[in-house]
Structures are given as structure tokens and as C-alpha cells.
C-alpha positions in Angstrom: -38.0 13.9 -4.6 -34.4 13.7 -3.2 -32.9 10.3 -2.7 -29.7 9.1 -0.9 -27.2 6.4 -1.8 -24.5 5.5 0.6 -21.7 3.3 -1.0 -18.0 2.6 -1.0 -15.9 2.9 -4.1 -12.7 0.9 -4.4 -9.6 2.8 -5.2 -8.2 0.8 -8.2 -5.3 3.1 -8.9 -3.9 6.4 -7.5 -1.4 8.3 -9.6 0.0 11.4 -7.9 2.6 13.6 -9.4 4.1 16.8 -8.0 3.7 19.9 -10.1 5.6 22.3 -7.8 7.7 21.8 -4.7 8.9 24.7 -2.5 11.8 25.3 -0.2 9.4 25.6 2.9 8.4 22.0 2.5 5.0 22.7 0.8 4.1 21.4 -2.6 1.3 21.2 -5.2 0.5 17.8 -6.8 -2.1 16.5 -9.2 -3.8 13.1 -8.9 -5.6 10.8 -11.3 -7.7 8.2 -9.4 -9.7 5.3 -10.9 -12.5 4.0 -8.8 -14.8 1.0 -9.1 -18.1 0.2 -7.3 -20.9 -2.3 -7.0 -24.6 -1.5 -6.8 -25.9 2.0 -7.7 -22.5 3.6 -8.3 -20.4 1.4 -10.6 -17.3 3.5 -11.5 -15.6 6.8 -11.1 -12.6 8.7 -12.2 -11.3 11.6 -10.1 -8.7 14.3 -10.9 -7.5 16.7 -8.2 -5.1 19.4 -7.5 -3.7 19.2 -3.9 -1.7 21.7 -1.8 0.3 20.0 0.9 1.5 21.9 3.9 5.0 21.0 5.3 3.3 18.8 8.0 1.6 16.6 5.4 -1.9 18.0 5.8 -3.6 19.2 2.6 -6.4 21.1 0.9 -7.6 20.1 -2.6 -10.0 20.7 -5.4 -11.6 17.8 -7.3 -13.5 16.8 -10.4 -14.9 13.3 -10.4 -16.9 11.6 -13.2 -19.3 9.0 -11.8 -21.1 6.2 -13.6 -24.3 5.1 -11.9 -27.7 3.6 -12.1 -30.1 5.6 -10.0 -33.7 4.5 -9.7 -33.3 2.4 -12.8 -31.8 5.2 -14.8 -28.2 4.7 -16.0 -25.7 7.2 -17.1 -22.8 9.4 -15.8 -22.4 12.8 -14.3 -19.6 15.0 -12.9 -19.0 16.1 -9.3 -16.9 19.1 -8.3 -15.8 20.4 -5.0 -13.2 20.8 -2.3 -11.6 18.7 0.4 -9.1 18.5 3.1 -6.8 16.0 4.9 -6.0 16.7 8.5 -3.4 14.0 8.9 -6.0 11.4 9.9 -9.2 12.0 8.0 -9.9 13.0 4.3 -13.1 14.9 3.8 -14.7 16.2 0.6 -17.9 18.1 -0.2 -19.0 17.9 -3.8 -21.9 19.1 -6.0 -23.2 17.6 -9.2 -22.2 19.9 -12.1 -25.3 21.3 -13.8 -25.6 19.9 -17.4 -23.0 17.1 -16.8 -25.5 14.2 -16.7 -25.7 11.8 -19.6 -28.2 9.2 -20.9 -30.8 8.4 -18.3 -29.2 10.8 -15.8 -29.3 13.9 -18.0 -31.3 15.9 -15.5 -29.6 14.7 -12.3 -28.8 17.2 -9.6 -27.6 17.1 -6.0 -24.5 16.8 -3.9 -22.1 14.2 -2.4 -19.7 13.9 0.5 -17.0 11.6 1.6 -15.1 11.1 4.8 -12.4 8.4 5.2 -9.4 7.4 7.2 -6.5 5.0 6.4 -8.7 2.2 8.0 -11.1 2.6 5.0 -8.4 2.0 2.4 -8.7 0.8 -0.4 -12.3 2.0 -0.2 -13.7 5.5 -0.3 -17.1 6.0 1.4 -19.4 8.1 -0.7 -22.8 9.6 0.2 -24.8 10.8 -2.8 -27.9 13.0 -2.3 -29.6 13.4 -5.7 -32.8 14.3 -7.6 -33.5 13.1 -11.1 -35.3 16.3 -11.9 
């Protein structure tokens, strides 16, 4: 049976480095973000590749390792997906990578999403829809 957790993860650090910058004002960067949480989702680490348009909006791909206790089962799993930033709101849609669960979350499956603005900072809202298999 599918369950849902809605939480906020605190952005503890955000390291972003350009990998390529172009004459038209666009660029590609990589990020390493460390997240902490309370409750069901206790920690996360996200790495992304972002493409920035000259106007500052972006599109990105992400891998995020999440540590959690879901329905009394503790472990970790990896989310992957895509996102965008329109100048106001960052959105991402993610899926749990098959076979990425550890310990009590070995058989976890599902998806996650996040939508945030600068008003949410330093927190990243996260909705996790999961099934423990």
C-alpha cells in the first residue's frame, strides 16, 4: 500500500561550480548539496548537473541519496529525476531508483517531488510517495 510523507529538508550546504561557460551567457554547472531533516526523512545528499540559460532560468538532472525511517524501517535509497527553475520557483520530479534501497528499505519504490521558492530557503519541501514492497 502506497504511503505519503511530506517534509522539509534543511539545506546545510550548497557547493556549485561551473563546468562550462559559453559566450552567449549560458553555462553548465554541477552542485553538491547536503540536506538534513527531522522525522521520517533525516538526511540527504544531492548532486546535480544544471544548464543555465542567459536569463538565469535553468533545467537540471539530479541524483539524491536519502536516509529515512519509513513505517519503522530504516535505511537509505536514491532518487533520480529532472527539474527546472523558472526564475521564481524550482521544481523537481524524482523516482526511487530500483535496487538502491538499503537495510530496512531494500524493497522501497515510489516517487518524490519538490517545489520551492526563495521564501522556503533554507528549506526544501519534499513529498515522498512510497511503497515498501
